[in-house]
N, C-alpha and C positions, 0 to 999 in steps of 0.2 A: 075838686076831686077829679083825677084823671080817669078817662073812660076807655075801656078796651073791648073791642068786638071780637068774639071767639067763634070760629067755625071748626068744629071737631065732631066727626061722626062716631067716634068711640066714646060711648057713654061714660065709662070709668075714667078715661083720660080727660074728658071734658069736666067731669065732676071734680077731679083732683085739682086741675089747673084753675077752674073757677073758684073753688074754695080757697086755694092759696092766694089768688089775686085779691079776693075779697078780704082775706085776713091782712093783706098788705095795705088795704085801704083803697083799692081801686073799685070803680063802678064797672060791672061786667055785663055786657049785652051778648046774647047768643044769636047766631044765625044758622040756618039749616041748609041753605042752597046758595048757588052762585047769585041768583036773582035776589035772594034775601040779603046777601052781603051788600050788594049795590044799594038796595033800598034803605037798609039800616045805616049804611055809611052816609047816605045823603040826609036822612032824617035825624040821626043821633049824633053825627059829627064826632066819632070817636077819635081819640088821640093815637090809637094804635090798633092794628088788626092782627090777630093771630089766626092764621088760616091753614088748615090741613091741606097740604098740597096734593094729596092723592085721594081725593074724595071719590068713592066708588060710583056715585050716581051721576058723575059727569057724562057728557054726551060722547066723549071719545077724544082721541088725540088729533091735533092738527098735523096732517100728514107731513112726514119728513122733518119735523122739528123736535119731536119729543115733548112738546108743550101741550098742556091740557086745559081743562076748565079753569084752574086757578090762574093760568096765564091770561085767559080772557077776562077774568075778574080784575086783575091788576091793570091790564091794558085799558079796560073800560073806565076804571076809576081815573086813570091818568088822562084819558081823552076828555073826560067830563070835568077836568080841572080839580079833582079831589085828591089832594096831596096828603095822604095818610101813610105813615110808614107801615110796612107789612113784615111780619115774621112768618115764614112757612115752617110747618112741622111735617115730617114725612118719614117714610120707611124706604130706604134705598136697597132694592133687591135687584136681581137679574131677571126682571120680566118687563114686558112692554109698558105696564101700568106705572111703574115706579122708577125705572132707571133714568128716565130723561132728566128729571130735576137734579139728579146727582152729577150730571155731566157739567164740567167746569164752564164750557162755552154757553150752555143753556143758563147756568146760574148767573153768568154775566148779563145775559139778556133780561133776566128777571130783575137784576139790580137796577137796570135802566128804568124799570117801571115802578121803583119804589120799594122793592123787597130789600130790607136791610139785613136780614139774617135768615139762616136755615138751620133748624135743629132736627137731627136724624134720630128717630126713635130706636131704642128707648133712650131718652135723654134724662139728665139729672134735673129735676124740677128747680133746684136752687140755681142752676146755671141759666135757665130761661128767665127766672125771676130777676137775676142780676142783670141780664141783658135788657130786660124790659125797663128796669130802673135806669140804666144808662141811656136808653133811647128817650125816655120821658122826662129826664131831669136835665 
C-alpha cells in the first residue's frame, strides 16, 4: 500500500483529501508543522508528500525570495537525502504570504527540490487524485 503524508491546516480540506485518498486505497499520515513533516518523512518513509504551501504558522519569508517555510521543508529533506516527491497546494493571491509560490521563477526553484506539482485552490479533487496516481504508479 502506498503511503502519503499530508500537511493541511484547513480541517475541511484535509478531511476531504484524506477520505478520498483512503477510499483509493492509500495509507494516509498527517503532519501539523514543518518539523513534524521532517520527522514523519524520516520515520514513516512516505511515497509522496502533499504539503500546503502557505501554512500560516510559518516563521516568515526568506527575504527577497518569496520562499517560505515549505521551501525550508523541501530543502531540508533534499539535504538529508530524503527523495520524496512533493505536491504543493496553495492559494495564489496578491499578498506577501501567497504570491511567491505562484511566481514561475520560484516554482522552478521548488522543482529543483523535488516539488513535482502545484495545485491552486480551489482545485478539483479528481485532478489531484489523478496526478497522485500518475506519480505513484
